[in-house]
N, C-alpha and C positions, 0 to 999 in steps of 0.2 A: 273773314267770317268762317266759323267752324263748320265741320262737316254736318253736324246736327242742324246748324243754322241754314245751310244750303238745302238740306232735305226739307226743313220746315218751310222755307221759301218756295220750294218746288211744289209741296203739297198745297200751300196757300194759292199758288197760281192755278193748280189743277181744280181746286174748289171753285175758283172764279170761272174757269173755262166750263166746268160742268154746270154751274148755276146758270150762266148766260146761255149756254147751248140748250139746256132743258127749257129755259124760258122762251127762247126763240121758237122751238118746236111747239110748245104749248100754245103760244100766241098764233103761230101760223095755222094751227089746226083748230083754233077756237072760233067762236061766233059772237062773243060778248065784246063790249068795248066801244070806244068812240068811233074808230075807223072800221067799217064793215068788211072791207076787202083787202087782200094782199096785192102788192107788197107794202102798202101803206101801214098795215097793222104791224108788220115785222119791223119796218123802219122806225116806227114810233116807239118801239122798245128802247131805242138809244136816246130818246128824249128824257128819260128818267134819270135823276141824279143818282139813284141807286146803281144803275148800270154804268154810268160814267165813273163813279167812285170805285166800283169793282174793277173796271178796266184799268184804271190808274194803279190800283193795288196789285192786281194780277200781273200786269205788264212789268212793273218794276220788280216784283217778287221773282218772276221768271228770269229777268235779266240778272238779278243778284245770284240766283241759283246757277246760272250758266257761267257768269264771269264775276265771282265775288270779290276778286282782288284788283279789278280794273279801276284805275283812277276815275272818280265820278265827276262829271261836269256839273256846272250850276243848274243846267236844265234837268239833268237826272235827279239831282238833289231836291229840286223844287217838285218834280213829279212824284218822287218818293214820299216827300212830306205830304203832298196833296193826297196821295193814295191812303196813307195812314190816317190823316185827319178827316178826310171826307168819308172814309169807311167807318170811322168812329161816329161821326155825325149821323151817317146813315143808320147805324145800329141803334143809336140813342133815340133818334126821331121815330124810327119804325116801331120801336117797342114802347116809347113813352107817349107818342102822339097818334100814330096811324094804326096801332094794333087793334084788331077787332072790327075795323071798318069794312073789310071784305072777308067772307068765309071761303077758304080755299080747300081743295081736295086733290088727291092723287098727285100727279107730277107737278101741278101748279104749286101745291104745298111744299113739295120737295125743293123746287126752284126758290120759293120764298124763303125757306129755311137756309139754304146755301147762301143766298145773296144778302139776307138781312140779319142772319145770326152767325152762321159758321164762318163766313168771310170776315166780318168785323172782329170776331174773337180771334181767329187765326192771324189776321193782319196786325192787330194791336199787340197781342201777346208776342208775336214774332219780332216786332220792333222792340218791345221791352226786353225780351230775353236775348236776342241775337243782333240787334242793330241793323246794319253797322253803325257805329258811333261816329260822331264828328261831322255828320252831314248837315246838321241844322245850325243856322245862325239867324240873326234878325233880318239880314238881307234876303235869305231864302224864305223866311216867314212872310216878308213883304211881297215877294213874287208869288207865293202860294195863294194869296188872296185873289189873284187875277182870275184863276179858273172858276171859282164859285160866282164871281161877279159876271163873268161872261156867260155862264150857264143861266143865271137869273135874267140877264138882258135877252138872251136867246129865247127863254121860256116866255117872257112877257110879250116880246114882239111877235113871236110865232103865235102865241095864244090870241093876240088881238086880231090876227088874220084868219086863223082856222077855228078858233073857239075852243081849243083843247088846252087844258092845264093838267100836268101830270099828278099834282097833289092838291088836296082841298085847301091847304093853307096858302097856296099861290093862285087860287082861282079868283081872278079879278071880277068875273061876271057875278060871282056869288058874294064876295066880300068888299069889292072896291079896291082901288089902288092904295088908299091910305092904310087899311087894315092889312093888306098883303105886304106892303113895305114894312109895316111894323112887325109882322110875323117874320119876315126875312131878316130884319134887324136883330131879332132875338136869336135866330139861328146863327147870324154873323157873330154875335157876342159869344155864343157857345164855341164857334169855330176859333175865334181869336183866343179865348181862354184855353182851349186845347192846344193851340199853337204855342202860346206862352209857356204852358206847362211842359209841352214836349221839348222846347228849347232848354228850359232850366233842367229838366230831368236828363236830357241827353248830355249836357255838360257834367252833371253830377255823376252819371254812370260812366262817362269817359274818364273822369278823374279816378273813379274807383277802379276801373279796369287797368289804368296806367299804374296805380299804386300796387295792385295785386301782381302785376307783371314784374 
């Protein structure tokens, strides 16, 4: 990875750190929401797919910035792909489905921008421009599906016990399991389409880089 790529990865990680940090402070000092008291309010922030995808993106980006030339394990390659794909899904769903549902102001709006707009743009552009290439194959794509499935299972099981669902489209109390599963299937199709596109594009960009060298 080039020096510019390392800087981009570091900035991406800092965007995530700033976004999550601001969101935690806003939540801890707020009074709205399902959970009225801390620490439940703060802990619940990590139930959101947005936060999980940002953590995956930010963590792997910071690791690349610190050790760009280290041989990458299958686990890291899976988490890296998860970070890029999940943050892409986060950005698309946030702007196409969830935009306008809640009016935010002040630091809450700043956190929302960092987590739903800045991080997705930085994460996807960073992957497209700087890679690193050659970390994606169909085995890694298969493993990358595990995280979204686990998040969905956790969300539905937890929601059945506590009555909280982080997003309207997974709210079983409002839509029922049939509609929720259909909504999740549509998101899964988007995820798999992005994964297939990322795999094909990574191979093409890798070949192009090899020829240029």
